[in-house]
C-alpha positions, 0 to 999 in steps of 0.5 A: 363765800365769794373768792375775793373775801379770803384773798383780801383777808390774806392781802391784809395779813401780808400788808400788816407784816410788810409794813412792820418790817419797813418801819423797823428798817426805816432807821437804817435806810431812811423814809424813801429807801424803806419805801423803795425796797418794797418795789426793788425786791418785789419786781423780780419775784413778781416776774418769777410768778408770771413766768411760772404762770406762763409755763401752764399749757396754752397760756399766753400773755394778756393783750395790752396797749399803751393805755394799760401801761399809762394807768399802771404807771399812774397807780404805781406813782400814787402808791410810791408817794402814798407809801412815803407819806405813810412812813412819814406819818409814823415818824411825826407821831407813831405807828397807831396814829399814822395808821388811824389817819391813813385808814380813812382810805376806805371811805375815800376809795369808795367815793372815788370809785363811785365817781371814777368807775361808777361803782357803788354799794348798797346802803348796808355796804355803806353803813358797814364801811362807816362802822368798820372805820369807826372801829379802826379809829377806836382801836387806834385812839385807844392805843395812843390814849387820844380822844376823838377831840384830839384827832379832830384838833390835830387834823391839820398837823403833819401826821394827819396831813401825811396819813390822810394824804396816804389814804387818798393816794392808796385809794386812787392807786387801787382804782388805777390797778382795778382799771388796768387789770380789768381792762386787759382783754385776755387771760384768767384772773390770776394771770391778769393780776400778776401781769399788772403787778409785774409791770407796775413793780418794774415801773415803780422800781425805775421811778423810785430808784431814779429819784432816790439815786439822784436825791439820796445816793447813800440811801440808794446804796444801802437799799442793796447792802441790806438785801438780807432784811430788805428782801423779806419786805419784797417777798411780803409785798409781792404776796400782798400785792398779788392778793390785792390785784387779784381781789381788785380784778374779782370785785369792786374797789370799795368792798375790797378796801373796806374788808382790808380793814381787818389788817387792824385785827391782825395787828391787835392779835399780834400784840395780844398773843405774841406780846401778851398784852391784855385787851382793854374795853376799847380794844374789844369795842373797836374789834367788834365794830370792825367785824360788824362793819366788815360783815356789813360790807361783804353782805352789802356788796 
């Protein structure tokens, strides 16, 4: 098994957990603040990880230039806006519908990577990507008792526009992060990934913090007063981002984002084993499609 596979699966697990916590805190903090805490409490942890890596013998910071900073900043900005759009999509409809639309990220990222990074998959990989996407839609639609016709009919509604927009920007941010980390000329995979993450989280904290402090100062203050709950979001964010950045350094954007669809399986498993809900025929079909699609992507890389 290639190293990027378990790293990506771990990233999806942390992301699923972190998003659930953000959704819970949205009522206390508001949309922008719930997105802000991801970066505010993640940046110090990322720098701590970087410091620990630097304690290794004969380890130096990677050589970098201002182009690296610019690409990291762009990726960070895209991720900030995408996170806000995703949380807004949940508010317009619900968690499952917002997730269904945002999961168009995988094919969007594959197309963007093809044009921007000259990356592509073999035919089996493209087929697997589409099968996995179909599985995600089956799972999400079943959870809300919607049909494919409903999804198409509502494609211009706010939830759809926010969810699809979030998927597009998440895909674009992934491309920026891969370009930034692979553009570093020195350091091992983990050092380049953590260095990129630490810089990106710092820039995101500054960008999102200035905006939130200017537009919604009360929410900005609440982001600090709820530190006990919010810090967990930061820890999970760094854990997930570390895995994502490492995976992007090891492999192309399209297969990494496609394999990341296993996040829906974690969500399904949580609802079944923790909440005791029984799977429906649609759940079983959707899960099977995601598994088959993910295998196709991995084998077709």
